[in-house]
ZAFI-818243 format. One record per residue: residue in one letter; residue number from 1; x, y, z of N, C-alpha, C in turn. Coordinates in Angstrom, 2 decimals. Layout:
# residues N
residu,num,nX,nY,nZ,caX,caY,caZ,cX,cY,cZ
A,NUM,X,Y,Z,X,Y,Z,X,Y,Z
...
***
This chain:
# residues 270
residu,num,nX,nY,nZ,caX,caY,caZ,cX,cY,cZ
E,1,72.20,33.76,96.76,73.48,33.19,97.42,74.83,33.23,96.56
P,2,74.60,32.71,95.37,75.77,32.78,94.29,76.38,34.34,94.13
V,3,75.09,35.18,94.13,75.62,36.73,93.93,76.53,37.07,95.09
Q,4,75.96,36.67,96.30,76.67,37.14,97.49,78.03,36.43,97.75
R,5,78.14,35.18,97.30,79.32,34.60,97.30,80.41,35.33,96.24
L,6,79.98,35.55,95.09,80.67,36.37,94.11,81.22,37.58,94.69
L,7,80.25,38.35,95.26,80.72,39.66,95.90,81.81,39.63,97.02
A,8,81.42,38.54,97.80,82.54,38.11,98.78,83.79,37.83,98.25
Y,9,83.77,37.09,97.11,85.21,36.66,96.59,85.75,38.03,95.96
I,10,84.94,38.88,95.39,85.55,40.06,94.76,86.09,41.14,95.87
L,11,85.34,41.03,96.98,85.80,41.93,98.06,86.94,41.53,98.69
F,12,87.07,40.14,99.06,88.19,39.60,99.62,89.33,39.67,98.79
T,13,89.26,39.54,97.37,90.23,39.76,96.39,90.81,41.25,96.52
I,14,89.87,42.15,96.48,90.30,43.56,96.59,91.03,43.85,97.91
L,15,90.50,43.16,98.97,91.09,43.46,100.27,92.54,42.93,100.33
V,16,92.80,41.72,99.71,94.03,41.08,99.78,95.03,41.83,98.90
F,17,94.52,42.12,97.84,95.50,42.98,96.89,95.72,44.34,97.44
S,18,94.84,45.14,97.96,95.04,46.36,98.75,96.14,46.20,99.89
I,19,95.93,45.05,100.61,96.96,44.93,101.62,98.41,44.50,101.19
T,20,98.30,43.70,100.17,99.76,43.41,99.57,100.28,44.49,98.96
R,21,99.53,45.42,98.37,100.00,46.53,97.73,100.63,47.53,98.79
V,22,99.91,47.70,99.95,100.36,48.68,100.91,101.79,47.90,101.51
I,23,101.82,46.73,101.76,103.00,46.07,102.32,104.22,46.33,101.16
V,24,103.96,46.05,99.96,105.01,46.26,98.98,105.51,47.67,98.95
R,25,104.53,48.79,98.85,104.98,50.19,99.17,105.64,50.46,100.35
T,26,105.15,49.99,101.35,105.93,50.10,102.53,107.24,49.71,102.51
L,27,107.26,48.41,102.24,108.82,47.86,102.19,109.83,48.77,101.06
E,28,109.25,49.17,100.00,109.92,50.01,99.10,110.40,51.27,99.77
R,29,109.48,51.95,100.52,109.77,53.08,101.06,110.94,52.89,102.20
I,30,110.91,51.69,103.02,111.80,51.40,103.89,113.23,51.20,103.23
I,31,113.14,50.50,102.21,114.31,50.12,101.24,114.91,51.49,100.98
A,32,114.01,52.49,100.38,114.69,53.84,100.04,115.20,54.59,101.19
L,33,114.62,54.52,102.35,115.29,55.26,103.36,116.69,54.67,103.91
R,34,116.60,53.34,103.76,117.93,52.57,104.27,119.00,52.85,103.19
T,35,118.73,52.88,101.91,119.57,53.32,100.91,120.11,54.71,101.22
A,36,119.41,55.64,101.30,119.83,57.07,101.60,120.64,57.15,102.74
E,37,120.26,56.42,103.84,120.94,56.42,105.10,122.47,55.66,105.26
A,38,122.29,54.59,104.70,123.30,53.61,104.96,123.97,53.05,103.56
R,39,123.54,53.37,102.49,124.02,53.12,101.36,124.06,51.64,101.12
S,40,123.10,50.81,101.55,123.12,49.45,101.84,123.19,48.74,100.42
A,41,124.25,47.74,100.24,124.18,47.15,98.87,123.01,46.32,98.39
A,42,122.33,45.71,99.52,121.12,45.02,99.11,119.88,45.83,98.96
A,43,119.76,46.99,99.58,118.71,47.77,99.46,118.75,48.70,98.25
A,44,119.98,48.94,97.68,120.00,49.86,96.77,119.82,49.42,95.28
T,45,119.46,48.11,95.20,119.40,47.55,93.70,118.02,47.31,93.39
S,46,117.59,47.38,92.01,116.31,47.06,91.60,115.96,45.52,91.79
L,47,117.01,44.64,91.71,116.70,43.08,91.76,116.17,42.87,93.12
L,48,116.67,43.45,94.16,116.19,43.00,95.50,114.74,43.50,95.76
T,49,114.51,44.87,95.17,113.12,45.55,95.45,112.22,44.50,94.53
N,50,112.48,44.24,93.35,111.59,43.43,92.60,111.30,42.19,93.22
L,51,112.38,41.42,93.67,112.01,40.02,94.24,111.31,40.19,95.56
V,52,111.27,41.31,96.36,110.48,41.52,97.43,109.03,41.64,97.00
A,53,108.85,42.34,96.12,107.53,42.74,95.48,106.85,41.49,94.86
I,54,107.56,40.68,94.24,107.07,39.41,93.50,106.67,38.59,94.67
T,55,107.55,38.31,95.82,107.22,37.43,96.80,106.01,37.83,97.68
I,56,105.81,39.04,97.83,104.54,39.61,98.49,103.43,39.51,97.65
Y,57,103.34,39.73,96.41,102.21,39.58,95.45,102.04,38.00,95.29
A,58,102.93,37.12,95.27,102.76,35.82,95.12,102.02,35.26,96.50
A,59,102.39,35.60,97.65,101.89,35.52,98.76,100.38,35.65,98.85
G,60,100.16,36.99,98.41,98.69,37.33,98.28,97.87,36.56,97.39
A,61,98.53,36.11,96.05,97.88,35.32,95.30,97.45,33.99,95.83
I,62,98.45,33.52,96.55,98.15,32.02,97.23,97.15,32.00,98.05
I,63,96.86,33.31,98.88,95.82,33.39,99.90,94.44,33.39,99.23
V,64,94.56,34.17,98.19,93.23,34.31,97.39,92.91,32.92,96.82
L,65,93.67,32.40,96.35,93.41,31.03,95.65,92.87,30.10,96.70
G,66,93.49,30.11,97.92,93.06,29.30,99.12,91.58,29.60,99.54
Y,67,91.32,30.94,99.67,90.02,31.42,99.82,88.90,30.79,98.84
Y,68,89.46,30.82,97.73,88.51,30.17,96.67,88.28,28.87,96.64
G,69,89.21,28.19,97.33,89.10,26.68,97.41,89.93,25.81,96.35
I,70,90.76,26.60,95.64,91.65,26.16,94.67,92.78,25.54,95.30
S,71,93.12,24.25,95.19,94.49,23.74,95.61,95.52,24.10,94.80
I,72,96.61,24.61,95.44,97.81,25.00,94.82,98.72,23.98,94.46
A,73,98.59,22.68,95.21,99.59,21.78,95.07,99.67,21.16,93.77
P,74,98.61,20.82,92.87,98.87,20.50,91.53,99.50,21.58,90.71
L,75,99.35,22.83,91.04,99.96,23.82,90.24,101.50,23.87,90.56
I,76,101.90,23.71,91.72,103.11,23.64,92.12,103.91,22.56,91.44
T,77,103.34,21.18,91.59,103.84,20.15,90.77,104.01,20.38,89.28
A,78,102.98,21.03,88.82,103.26,21.35,87.27,104.26,22.23,87.11
L,79,104.39,23.39,87.84,105.48,24.20,87.67,106.75,23.59,87.93
G,80,106.83,22.68,88.80,108.11,22.08,89.11,108.67,21.14,87.93
V,81,107.63,20.40,87.34,108.04,19.76,86.19,108.32,20.62,84.87
G,82,107.34,21.55,84.70,107.88,22.52,83.54,109.03,23.37,83.73
G,83,109.33,23.52,85.17,110.32,24.53,85.45,111.67,23.92,85.02
M,84,111.80,22.55,85.04,113.14,21.95,84.51,113.41,22.31,83.06
A,85,112.17,22.22,82.18,112.44,22.57,80.75,112.70,23.95,80.64
V,86,112.00,24.80,81.31,112.12,26.31,81.01,113.64,26.64,81.57
A,87,114.20,25.97,82.74,115.54,26.29,83.25,116.60,26.00,82.09
L,88,116.35,24.83,81.34,117.20,24.47,80.46,117.48,25.68,79.38
G,89,116.15,26.12,78.96,116.26,27.06,78.02,116.56,28.54,78.43
L,90,116.64,28.80,79.74,116.92,30.09,80.24,118.19,29.97,81.19
Q,91,119.23,29.06,80.69,120.52,29.11,81.59,121.17,30.29,81.73
E,92,121.32,31.08,80.76,122.21,32.24,80.71,121.34,33.33,81.62
S,93,119.94,33.44,81.43,119.28,34.48,82.19,119.43,34.12,83.62
L,94,119.23,32.68,84.08,119.19,32.22,85.44,120.64,32.55,86.10
A,95,121.66,32.24,85.17,123.01,32.37,85.53,123.24,33.72,86.08
N,96,122.59,34.85,85.18,122.73,36.28,85.49,122.00,36.61,86.76
L,97,120.81,35.91,86.88,119.95,36.15,88.06,120.79,35.77,89.32
F,98,121.43,34.58,89.40,122.04,34.20,90.53,123.23,34.97,90.90
A,99,123.84,35.17,89.53,124.97,36.12,89.88,124.76,37.55,90.44
G,100,123.53,38.02,90.07,123.08,39.40,90.57,123.00,39.14,92.11
L,101,122.17,38.09,92.56,122.04,37.75,93.92,123.26,37.74,94.70
H,102,124.30,37.01,94.05,125.69,36.76,94.73,126.18,38.07,94.94
L,103,126.21,38.98,93.84,126.92,40.43,94.05,126.37,41.24,95.28
I,104,124.97,41.06,95.18,124.24,41.81,96.39,124.55,41.25,97.63
L,105,124.44,39.95,97.87,124.68,39.45,99.20,126.03,39.46,99.56
S,106,127.04,39.30,98.67,128.52,39.42,98.97,128.90,40.88,99.47
K,107,128.06,41.72,99.01,128.44,43.17,99.36,129.63,43.59,98.79
Q,108,130.37,43.04,97.94,131.75,43.32,97.17,131.57,44.40,96.21
V,109,130.32,44.70,95.59,130.05,45.73,94.48,128.47,46.30,95.06
R,110,128.67,47.46,95.36,127.45,48.15,95.72,127.00,49.25,94.93
V,111,125.70,49.62,94.70,125.36,50.85,93.81,125.86,51.88,94.59
G,112,126.52,52.72,93.59,127.25,53.98,94.08,128.78,53.66,94.06
D,113,129.31,52.57,94.13,130.63,52.16,94.15,131.21,52.54,92.74
Y,114,132.61,53.04,92.91,133.45,53.46,91.69,134.30,52.10,91.36
I,115,134.12,51.56,90.30,134.89,50.18,89.94,135.52,50.31,88.73
R,116,136.62,49.43,88.52,137.34,49.34,87.20,137.41,47.94,86.78
L,117,136.88,47.56,85.76,136.98,46.00,85.39,138.23,45.80,84.58
D,118,138.62,44.45,84.63,139.70,43.96,83.81,139.77,44.28,82.36
S,119,138.63,44.74,81.89,138.55,45.18,80.63,138.74,46.51,80.42
D,120,139.13,47.40,81.35,139.47,48.75,81.34,138.20,49.65,81.36
N,121,137.20,48.93,81.38,135.99,49.89,81.66,135.92,50.10,83.05
E,122,135.56,51.63,83.45,135.30,52.01,84.76,134.41,52.90,84.88
G,123,133.80,53.00,86.09,132.73,54.04,86.29,131.97,53.62,87.64
R,124,130.84,54.35,87.85,130.18,54.24,89.20,128.82,53.30,88.90
V,125,128.66,52.32,89.61,127.75,51.57,89.50,126.31,52.03,89.91
T,126,125.28,51.97,89.05,124.14,52.71,89.03,122.98,51.76,89.33
D,127,123.12,50.53,89.13,122.07,49.57,89.34,122.43,48.12,89.09
I,128,121.84,47.23,89.94,122.06,45.77,89.61,120.58,45.31,89.35
T,129,120.36,44.78,88.18,118.94,44.35,87.86,119.19,42.79,87.82
W,130,118.00,42.16,87.57,118.05,40.67,87.45,118.88,40.12,86.34
R,131,119.28,40.87,85.39,120.00,40.40,84.28,121.41,40.91,84.16
Y,132,121.61,42.33,84.45,122.65,43.12,84.16,123.04,44.10,85.23
T,133,124.14,44.66,85.21,124.61,45.72,86.02,125.04,46.99,85.15
T,134,124.52,48.21,85.58,124.71,49.15,84.67,125.96,50.23,85.45
I,135,126.68,50.58,84.52,127.82,51.48,85.05,127.84,52.87,84.23
L,136,127.88,53.83,84.98,128.07,55.26,84.48,129.50,55.64,84.49
T,137,130.04,55.81,83.26,131.40,56.15,83.26,131.59,57.60,83.44
S,138,133.01,58.17,83.51,133.23,59.53,83.75,132.86,60.38,82.63
A,139,132.79,59.68,81.29,132.23,60.51,80.09,130.83,60.56,79.92
N,140,129.97,60.08,80.96,128.66,60.14,81.10,127.99,59.22,80.13
N,141,128.68,58.04,79.88,128.13,57.01,79.07,127.74,55.82,80.00
T,142,126.90,54.89,79.48,126.41,53.72,80.36,126.86,52.57,79.60
V,143,127.73,51.88,80.75,128.22,50.38,80.20,127.30,49.37,80.92
V,144,126.86,48.53,79.96,125.89,47.36,80.53,126.84,46.15,80.56
V,145,126.86,45.41,81.79,127.59,44.38,82.06,126.88,43.17,82.65
P,146,126.74,42.09,81.84,125.92,40.99,82.42,126.29,40.63,83.83
N,147,125.55,40.29,84.74,126.00,39.89,86.01,126.90,38.76,86.09
A,148,126.64,37.72,85.28,127.55,36.62,85.27,128.96,37.00,84.93
K,149,129.25,37.99,83.91,130.62,38.22,83.63,131.09,39.15,84.69
L,150,130.36,40.04,85.45,130.96,40.90,86.37,131.26,40.18,87.59
S,151,130.35,39.04,88.01,130.91,38.27,89.21,132.07,37.34,89.00
S,152,132.48,37.07,87.74,133.64,36.43,87.38,134.83,37.33,86.99
A,153,134.66,38.53,86.85,135.80,39.45,86.44,136.60,39.92,87.50
I,154,137.74,40.20,87.10,138.84,40.88,88.12,138.56,42.34,88.11
L,155,138.10,42.89,89.27,137.74,44.33,89.25,138.34,45.00,90.50
T,156,138.43,46.47,90.28,139.11,47.15,91.42,137.86,47.98,91.99
N,157,137.48,47.85,93.17,136.47,48.79,93.99,137.22,49.80,94.53
Y,158,137.01,51.10,94.05,137.74,52.37,94.73,137.13,52.69,95.98
D,159,135.80,52.10,96.39,135.15,52.69,97.37,135.20,51.65,98.46
M,160,135.95,50.48,98.51,136.09,49.55,99.45,137.69,49.31,99.73
P,161,137.85,49.15,101.06,137.02,49.18,102.17,136.60,50.49,102.73
E,162,137.21,51.65,102.04,136.59,52.86,102.40,136.76,53.82,101.05
P,163,136.00,54.71,100.86,136.25,55.71,99.60,137.28,56.63,99.68
Q,164,137.95,56.68,100.65,139.08,57.57,100.78,140.39,56.97,99.80
I,165,140.93,57.76,99.03,141.94,57.25,98.25,143.26,58.12,98.21
A,166,144.56,57.55,98.18,145.78,58.32,98.01,145.85,58.63,96.55
V,167,146.34,59.97,96.55,146.60,60.53,95.09,148.21,60.78,95.24
I,168,148.93,60.24,94.38,150.39,60.23,94.42,150.72,61.09,93.20
I,169,151.58,62.25,93.49,152.05,62.92,92.27,153.56,63.15,92.47
P,170,154.16,62.68,91.36,155.65,62.82,91.36,156.10,64.28,91.05
V,171,157.10,64.75,91.76,157.73,66.09,91.60,159.10,65.98,91.71
G,172,159.89,66.91,91.00,161.38,66.93,91.18,162.00,68.31,91.26
V,173,162.83,68.49,92.12,163.49,69.77,92.22,165.04,69.75,92.10
S,174,165.66,70.83,91.78,167.12,71.02,91.48,167.76,70.58,92.82
Y,175,169.20,70.28,92.41,170.06,69.61,93.48,170.43,70.80,94.35
D,176,170.38,72.07,94.09,170.65,73.18,94.94,169.52,73.55,95.89
S,177,168.46,72.88,95.77,167.43,73.17,96.74,167.75,72.64,98.16
D,178,167.10,73.50,99.11,166.86,73.19,100.43,165.87,72.11,100.74
L,179,166.14,70.89,100.89,165.12,69.87,100.93,164.24,70.12,102.29
E,180,164.75,70.45,103.30,163.70,70.72,104.24,162.73,71.74,103.99
K,181,163.16,72.81,103.37,162.24,73.90,102.95,161.24,73.33,102.03
V,182,161.74,72.47,101.06,160.91,71.97,99.87,159.93,71.11,100.55
E,183,160.24,70.40,101.59,159.31,69.48,102.16,158.14,70.34,102.94
T,184,158.69,71.27,103.46,157.64,72.05,104.37,156.76,72.86,103.47
V,185,157.28,73.33,102.47,156.54,74.26,101.46,155.47,73.26,100.63
T,186,155.93,72.10,100.39,155.04,71.25,99.47,153.95,70.65,100.32
V,187,154.17,70.42,101.73,153.15,69.83,102.48,152.04,70.90,102.75
A,188,152.56,72.14,103.00,151.70,73.22,103.30,150.78,73.59,102.12
V,189,151.40,73.39,100.88,150.57,73.73,99.64,149.57,72.52,99.59
A,190,149.94,71.32,99.70,148.92,70.19,99.72,147.81,70.18,100.67
A,191,148.11,70.69,101.87,147.21,70.71,102.92,146.11,71.90,102.55
D,192,146.85,72.91,102.13,145.73,74.20,101.67,144.78,73.61,100.61
V,193,145.31,72.87,99.53,144.53,72.51,98.36,143.47,71.47,98.84
M,194,143.86,70.59,99.84,142.98,69.43,100.25,141.80,70.13,101.05
E,195,142.13,71.08,101.92,141.05,71.82,102.76,140.23,72.61,101.92
R,196,140.75,73.18,100.83,139.95,74.09,99.96,138.93,73.17,99.01
L,197,139.42,71.92,98.48,138.71,71.29,97.76,137.77,70.18,98.56
E,198,138.26,69.68,99.59,137.49,68.60,100.29,136.96,69.11,101.49
G,199,137.03,70.21,101.88,136.25,70.79,103.10,137.22,70.58,104.25
S,200,138.01,69.72,104.47,138.81,69.31,105.49,139.77,68.22,105.04
M,201,141.07,68.18,105.74,141.84,67.25,105.33,141.34,65.99,105.77
V,202,141.50,64.95,104.73,141.07,63.54,104.99,142.16,62.80,105.88
K,203,143.49,63.07,105.50,144.62,62.67,106.07,145.64,63.82,105.71
T,204,146.83,63.66,106.74,147.81,64.69,106.53,148.72,64.28,105.32
P,205,148.84,65.13,104.30,149.71,64.90,103.23,151.06,64.63,103.53
A,206,151.79,64.11,102.74,153.26,63.62,103.00,154.15,63.77,101.97
V,207,155.48,63.89,102.06,156.38,64.01,101.01,157.54,62.85,101.30
F,208,157.77,62.08,100.31,158.70,61.17,100.28,159.79,61.17,99.15
F,209,160.97,61.56,99.47,162.10,61.70,98.57,162.59,60.30,98.22
H,210,162.86,59.96,96.83,163.22,58.55,96.53,164.23,58.29,95.60
T,211,164.63,59.39,94.81,165.70,59.13,93.60,166.48,60.36,93.53
F,212,167.78,60.05,93.16,168.54,61.10,92.69,168.67,60.99,91.16
G,213,167.75,61.80,90.69,167.48,61.72,89.08,168.57,62.37,88.41
D,214,168.60,62.29,87.07,169.61,62.92,86.18,169.72,64.52,86.29
S,215,168.75,65.18,86.64,168.83,66.54,86.63,167.94,67.16,87.87
S,216,167.35,66.12,88.70,166.61,66.51,89.94,166.57,65.57,91.04
I,217,166.25,66.03,92.28,165.98,65.07,93.19,164.39,64.77,93.27
D,218,163.99,63.62,92.99,162.73,63.46,92.79,161.95,62.80,94.10
F,219,160.75,63.11,94.19,159.87,62.68,95.37,158.45,62.59,95.04
N,220,157.72,61.99,95.80,156.32,61.84,95.71,155.52,62.49,96.77
V,221,154.57,63.24,96.23,153.75,64.01,97.12,152.39,62.96,97.20
V,222,151.83,62.71,98.53,150.73,61.93,98.73,149.58,62.83,99.31
L,223,148.69,62.93,98.47,147.55,63.73,99.02,146.47,62.76,99.01
Y,224,145.16,63.09,99.83,144.20,62.07,100.04,142.77,62.99,99.61
A,225,142.07,62.10,98.80,140.70,62.35,98.35,139.69,61.63,98.86
R,226,138.62,62.25,99.19,137.47,61.55,99.77,136.90,60.65,98.95
R,227,136.84,60.92,97.63,136.34,59.91,96.72,137.25,59.65,95.43
F,228,137.20,58.61,94.83,137.88,58.21,93.67,137.87,59.33,92.49
T,229,136.69,59.89,92.37,136.50,60.78,91.29,136.91,62.20,91.55
D,230,137.29,62.50,92.79,137.86,63.71,93.26,139.16,63.87,92.90
R,231,140.02,62.88,92.48,141.44,62.84,92.31,141.83,63.73,91.12
T,232,141.08,63.81,90.18,141.69,64.72,88.83,141.67,66.16,89.25
Q,233,140.59,66.63,89.93,140.51,67.99,90.30,141.53,68.31,91.22
L,234,141.73,67.22,92.36,142.76,67.52,93.16,144.27,67.59,92.69
K,235,144.46,66.76,91.79,145.90,67.08,91.04,145.99,68.23,90.25
H,236,144.96,68.77,89.60,144.80,69.74,88.86,145.26,71.10,89.80
E,237,144.49,71.29,90.88,144.70,72.49,91.71,145.99,72.28,92.37
F,238,146.34,71.21,92.76,147.62,70.98,93.37,148.74,71.34,92.55
I,239,148.91,70.97,91.32,150.01,71.34,90.44,150.08,72.77,90.23
K,240,148.88,73.38,90.06,148.87,74.81,89.65,149.35,75.58,91.02
A,241,148.95,75.19,92.18,149.28,76.09,93.38,150.74,75.75,93.75
L,242,151.21,74.41,93.43,152.62,74.13,93.93,153.54,74.92,92.89
T,243,153.30,74.97,91.60,154.13,75.83,90.74,154.26,77.27,91.21
Q,244,153.06,77.88,91.49,152.98,79.17,91.76,153.96,79.39,93.03
R,245,153.71,78.59,94.10,154.52,78.68,95.42,155.81,78.42,95.28
Y,246,156.20,77.45,94.49,157.66,77.30,94.11,158.45,78.65,93.63
R,247,157.60,79.14,92.68,158.19,80.43,91.95,158.42,81.57,93.02
E,248,157.33,81.50,93.97,157.59,82.62,94.98,158.65,82.31,96.04
E,249,159.00,81.05,96.15,159.85,80.68,97.24,161.33,80.51,96.55
G,250,161.45,80.59,95.24,162.77,80.26,94.57,163.10,79.00,94.44
I,251,162.33,78.00,94.47,162.40,76.74,94.41,162.38,76.33,93.00
D,252,163.41,75.74,92.41,163.44,75.40,91.08,163.05,73.96,90.69
I,253,162.33,73.89,89.55,161.92,72.62,88.96,162.69,72.37,87.73
P,254,163.75,71.80,87.66,164.66,71.98,86.46,163.91,71.09,85.27
F,255,164.64,71.53,84.15,164.04,70.60,82.94,165.00,69.64,82.72
P,256,164.79,68.73,82.13,165.56,67.50,81.85,166.72,67.93,81.10
V,257,168.05,67.67,81.57,169.18,68.13,80.71,170.02,66.99,80.48
R,258,170.54,66.86,79.24,171.35,65.73,79.09,172.61,66.10,77.94
T,259,173.62,65.93,78.22,174.86,66.37,77.38,175.27,64.95,76.50
I,260,175.13,65.30,75.25,175.32,64.47,74.12,176.80,64.73,73.68
L,261,177.75,63.83,73.71,179.04,63.89,73.27,179.12,63.50,71.85
R,262,179.57,64.30,70.94,179.84,63.73,69.59,181.14,63.24,69.35
P,263,181.41,62.28,68.80,182.77,61.59,68.68,183.48,62.54,67.76
E,264,184.75,62.69,68.01,185.59,63.54,67.07,185.96,62.73,65.80
S,265,185.79,63.47,64.74,186.09,62.85,63.32,187.38,62.62,63.14
S,266,187.83,61.50,62.85,189.36,61.16,62.49,189.65,61.59,61.06
D,267,191.10,62.11,61.12,191.44,62.51,59.78,191.99,61.31,58.98
T,268,191.22,60.92,57.90,191.65,59.66,57.25,192.34,59.96,56.01
S,269,192.78,61.39,55.83,193.48,61.68,54.54,194.78,61.27,54.73
S,270,195.42,60.88,53.71,196.81,60.44,53.82,197.74,61.78,53.35
***
């Protein structure tokens, strides 16, 4: 009978572990699918995935201990008393843990978002763990930021409320230019570049004249990129295309010209 009981315990333990393992793998798969389809903030982080796995395994362990006839009440009491001492020694780690949960649940920062911190660090969020958030910069370097510091930092999220971003490029043309023609040509070039790089126009580009400058009439060209990281290539291609088109249309982009008057020297000879 003891042998049969031992075998029953072993088989039950294996069964519970197998079931919990299947549940964890299934939830991980669901999380991965949800991340791919909806870019969910909660689903895309290691922190939430690990918490779900720990919760399922802990529930399986409680079921096994209950089957063994082991009361978990004293264990919970001991953990409660000892947990206070552990919490005092792990204040920083616990602060990062709860800050990470806050970041996930508030959905102000999501994996895949392009952000800029008040420390001038910027990049795309690659993961939020129980202790820190990793950011991949445009130079292909990884910046590791503790969750507590990230949650209290002033940051700009370029993917919220939507990833589309306005790209403003200042331009100046000579005073002899036909401004109607300048606006028409510039908008046409901007639309062509946006369609070529972005696949289609996110929004219609626009031109806004704003200043009578020293040597030119200045205006801003507003283009739109689908993602913040597309702005550099969009500027690059637009400036090249606009310069070539202006030359073909005879539209002049003047050099800054200033006339410096030299005071006449007075004859001090007597």
